[in-house]
Backbone bond lengths (Angstrom), bond angles and torsions (degrees), N, CA, C in turn:
res aa  C-N    CA-C-N  psi(-1)  N-CA   C-N-CA  omega(-1)  CA-C   N-CA-C  phi
1 M - - - 1.460 - - 1.504 112.67 -
2 G 1.319 116.83 -25.96 1.435 121.35 -178.05 1.516 114.31 -88.66
3 S 1.366 115.47 -4.43 1.464 119.32 -176.49 1.536 111.51 -69.48
4 E 1.310 115.66 -33.11 1.504 117.43 -178.16 1.522 110.21 -68.84
5 V 1.311 118.12 -21.44 1.449 121.32 177.34 1.528 110.11 -70.09
6 I 1.337 117.02 -30.10 1.425 121.66 179.76 1.539 112.70 -85.41
7 V 1.344 115.29 -36.17 1.469 119.80 -174.41 1.529 111.65 -65.53
8 I 1.330 117.77 -43.26 1.453 118.82 -177.74 1.544 113.58 -60.44
9 P 1.337 118.65 -47.45 1.491 117.33 175.22 1.506 114.19 -61.27
10 I 1.338 117.41 -35.01 1.425 120.16 178.14 1.535 111.03 -63.97
11 I 1.327 117.17 -42.31 1.470 119.96 178.49 1.516 110.70 -63.23
12 F 1.304 118.18 -46.01 1.475 120.87 176.81 1.519 111.31 -63.47
13 G 1.306 118.28 -38.49 1.458 121.51 177.83 1.516 111.93 -62.70
14 V 1.319 115.89 -43.15 1.489 119.04 179.32 1.519 109.37 -66.28
15 L 1.325 121.61 -42.77 1.420 124.35 176.92 1.535 112.65 -60.42
16 F 1.316 114.99 -42.41 1.478 119.72 176.93 1.515 110.23 -65.16
17 G 1.332 117.23 -42.97 1.472 121.00 179.25 1.523 111.43 -60.34
18 I 1.316 118.40 -44.47 1.452 121.34 178.17 1.487 110.39 -62.36
19 Y 1.282 118.55 -44.66 1.466 121.98 179.38 1.493 110.78 -63.38
20 Y 1.323 118.97 -44.22 1.458 123.79 179.99 1.535 111.31 -62.28
21 L 1.307 115.96 -43.24 1.461 119.88 178.57 1.536 111.09 -64.80
22 Y 1.299 118.15 -38.96 1.429 122.29 178.97 1.533 110.23 -64.00
23 I 1.333 118.21 -46.26 1.425 122.77 -177.69 1.512 109.97 -67.56
24 S 1.352 118.68 -45.38 1.447 121.39 -177.02 1.542 111.69 -67.54
25 A 1.337 117.41 -39.07 1.470 120.56 177.54 1.521 111.11 -65.33
26 R 1.348 117.56 -41.07 1.421 120.62 178.68 1.545 111.07 -64.37
27 N 1.325 117.00 -41.24 1.456 122.08 178.39 1.531 110.89 -62.61
28 K 1.351 117.23 -44.95 1.467 121.53 179.25 1.546 110.52 -62.53
29 E 1.317 115.89 -42.13 1.456 119.52 179.12 1.526 111.51 -62.00
30 R 1.298 115.76 -45.20 1.453 119.82 -179.62 1.534 111.99 -65.59
31 L 1.335 116.19 -40.97 1.452 118.54 177.06 1.549 112.37 -62.76
32 A 1.338 115.70 -38.36 1.469 118.64 178.33 1.501 111.68 -65.99
33 L 1.321 118.15 -38.10 1.454 121.51 177.60 1.485 111.92 -66.72
34 I 1.346 117.56 -40.12 1.460 122.51 179.88 1.522 109.54 -67.25
35 E 1.351 117.24 -39.97 1.470 120.75 177.83 1.535 112.10 -62.37
36 K 1.334 117.21 -32.03 1.421 121.05 177.47 1.508 114.18 -77.53
37 G 1.350 116.10 -6.38 1.455 119.72 176.95 1.508 114.06 102.03
38 A 1.303 119.57 6.09 1.461 122.42 178.44 1.538 108.90 -68.99
39 D 1.313 114.24 145.86 1.484 119.69 179.46 1.522 108.30 -74.12
40 A 1.328 116.54 140.43 1.457 121.58 179.06 1.511 112.78 -68.90
41 S 1.327 118.37 -14.02 1.453 119.26 179.88 1.503 114.44 -68.54
42 I 1.352 118.23 -14.45 1.435 118.91 178.66 1.551 112.31 -68.15
43 F 1.323 116.09 -17.78 1.478 119.47 178.03 1.479 111.67 -83.18
44 Y 1.318 119.76 -25.39 1.436 122.47 -171.65 1.535 111.20 -126.84
45 G 1.329 119.34 20.15 1.448 121.29 -174.08 1.525 110.66 -68.00
46 K 1.366 116.19 148.35 1.456 120.92 179.50 1.538 110.78 -85.86
47 N 1.299 119.85 -22.35 1.437 120.68 -177.06 1.538 113.07 -99.82
48 R 1.323 113.75 49.66 1.500 116.53 178.55 1.502 108.32 -76.88
49 K 1.310 115.33 143.61 1.451 121.99 179.80 1.524 110.61 -103.25
50 A 1.318 115.30 69.44 1.468 119.50 -179.60 1.520 108.69 -133.46
51 T 1.288 115.90 149.12 1.455 120.96 178.35 1.531 108.91 -73.00
52 P 1.338 117.70 136.36 1.430 117.56 177.16 1.519 112.57 -59.80
53 M 1.325 115.45 145.88 1.466 121.16 -175.62 1.516 112.82 -62.18
54 W 1.337 117.63 -33.17 1.463 119.47 -176.61 1.520 109.89 -67.56
55 K 1.318 118.48 -30.42 1.486 120.15 178.35 1.511 109.82 -69.36
56 V 1.341 117.00 -40.62 1.441 119.89 -179.83 1.564 111.13 -64.67
57 I 1.344 115.69 -41.30 1.448 119.74 -178.53 1.540 109.42 -68.61
58 V 1.329 117.17 -41.86 1.446 119.45 179.36 1.527 112.03 -62.98
59 V 1.357 117.48 -43.42 1.455 119.57 179.07 1.519 111.98 -63.85
60 N 1.317 116.69 -43.70 1.472 121.00 -178.94 1.529 111.91 -66.40
61 L 1.347 116.82 -41.79 1.464 119.22 179.77 1.539 111.05 -68.24
62 A 1.323 117.22 -38.65 1.453 122.07 178.66 1.549 110.25 -62.93
63 L 1.324 115.89 -45.45 1.464 118.30 -178.70 1.519 110.56 -71.00
64 L 1.342 117.20 -32.45 1.466 119.15 175.57 1.549 111.11 -64.63
65 A 1.317 115.77 -43.66 1.464 118.69 178.85 1.536 112.32 -65.54
66 I 1.342 115.88 -36.50 1.439 119.66 177.06 1.562 109.14 -66.74
67 G 1.299 115.80 -42.20 1.474 119.12 178.83 1.511 112.29 -61.82
68 I 1.343 116.93 -41.01 1.473 120.70 178.36 1.541 109.99 -63.14
69 G 1.328 115.09 -46.34 1.468 120.40 178.47 1.499 113.70 -58.76
70 V 1.326 114.45 -46.54 1.500 119.00 179.20 1.521 109.37 -65.69
71 G 1.318 117.69 -38.00 1.447 120.40 -179.31 1.545 111.35 -65.95
72 I 1.319 117.56 -38.58 1.481 119.83 175.13 1.513 110.56 -65.49
73 F 1.318 117.20 -40.45 1.446 121.55 179.76 1.513 110.77 -63.98
74 I 1.291 117.93 -45.93 1.458 121.45 -179.28 1.538 108.33 -67.83
75 A 1.298 118.90 -41.09 1.479 120.81 179.20 1.532 111.20 -61.25
76 A 1.308 117.19 -40.64 1.457 118.84 178.14 1.508 111.39 -62.24
77 G 1.330 117.02 -37.71 1.470 119.75 174.83 1.528 112.76 -66.06
78 L 1.316 115.96 -38.82 1.481 120.19 177.28 1.516 112.17 -65.96
79 V 1.324 117.36 -36.75 1.443 121.50 178.66 1.530 109.48 -67.21
80 Q 1.351 116.18 -41.14 1.453 120.32 177.09 1.509 112.31 -63.97
81 A 1.346 117.14 -30.01 1.423 122.26 178.46 1.548 113.19 -78.72
82 G 1.304 115.86 -7.80 1.443 119.95 175.03 1.520 115.83 112.26
83 M 1.282 118.77 7.43 1.457 121.67 177.43 1.525 111.10 -78.50
84 D 1.296 117.02 151.99 1.455 121.89 -179.17 1.530 109.60 -67.69
85 E 1.341 116.13 131.19 1.464 121.25 -174.59 1.514 114.04 -65.48
86 E 1.365 117.33 -32.55 1.464 120.93 -179.85 1.511 112.05 -69.30
87 V 1.336 116.93 -20.07 1.485 121.37 179.13 1.517 110.19 -97.69
88 A 1.273 117.34 -38.87 1.493 121.57 -172.89 1.523 111.05 -65.70
89 F 1.292 117.43 -51.70 1.464 119.02 -172.16 1.542 112.74 -67.42
90 P 1.347 120.52 -55.21 1.489 115.34 179.33 1.525 114.55 -61.22
91 G 1.349 116.11 -38.29 1.445 119.93 -177.35 1.524 112.30 -63.38
92 T 1.328 118.33 -50.50 1.449 119.43 -178.13 1.520 111.68 -72.27
93 I 1.300 117.81 -34.72 1.486 118.27 177.25 1.504 111.20 -62.32
94 F 1.342 119.20 -45.41 1.441 121.14 179.67 1.510 112.26 -67.45
95 I 1.344 116.06 -39.04 1.463 118.57 179.61 1.499 111.95 -65.59
96 M 1.352 117.30 -45.90 1.456 120.94 -178.32 1.550 110.54 -70.71
97 S 1.319 117.57 -34.28 1.490 119.04 175.68 1.523 110.34 -63.93
98 G 1.319 116.98 -42.02 1.487 120.23 175.37 1.478 111.80 -61.70
99 V 1.342 118.83 -41.54 1.441 120.19 179.13 1.549 110.06 -64.84
100 G 1.341 116.33 -38.56 1.464 119.66 177.06 1.512 112.66 -62.89
101 L 1.318 117.47 -43.58 1.442 121.14 -179.25 1.534 111.99 -70.64
102 F 1.346 115.62 -32.63 1.452 120.81 175.37 1.530 110.60 -66.32
103 T 1.327 116.58 -40.31 1.432 121.03 177.45 1.547 109.17 -68.12
104 G 1.310 118.55 -37.79 1.447 122.50 176.17 1.514 110.99 -61.83
105 F 1.314 117.98 -36.46 1.458 120.71 178.09 1.499 110.69 -61.44
106 Y 1.335 117.37 -47.05 1.447 121.22 -179.67 1.536 112.73 -69.30
107 L 1.345 117.15 -36.46 1.423 117.70 175.53 1.528 112.77 -67.67
108 T 1.295 117.21 -34.36 1.488 121.23 176.59 1.539 110.10 -68.09
109 K 1.334 115.25 -37.75 1.468 118.53 179.00 1.540 108.80 -66.05
110 K 1.320 116.78 -37.64 1.461 120.68 177.77 1.522 110.67 -69.56
111 L 1.299 119.41 -36.88 1.490 122.04 177.59 1.520 108.81 -63.94
112 N 1.354 117.33 -38.62 1.475 119.49 -178.95 1.519 110.67 -69.17
113 Q 1.317 117.74 -32.35 1.491 119.91 178.20 1.481 112.07 -72.61
114 D 1.361 117.72 -33.13 1.419 122.13 -179.94 1.538 113.02 -74.60
115 A 1.364 116.33 -28.73 1.467 120.89 -174.95 1.481 111.73 -72.12
């Protein structure tokens, strides 16, 4: 019963640690660039050539949903062909979800090259 009292602070501690490492690493990187003589405007420039984050998220979520749907469809066919249901559904759903996310990675890379 007392274990949940320990788990919650550990979760918050891990989240804080990840955030702290992100901020401190970003600060060190920026300081190193400024020491080398780079202009500080590269951090806040208006003409950045990067794809907006919402487009990346939408593409990846759409392809993930498509992969899950195709995985369920293929699994239903495998079950009808005689494969065990407990193996067919999780296996094909995970495989097709991975294929969808892998495709999303390459589409995002292509979006960044076009931007």
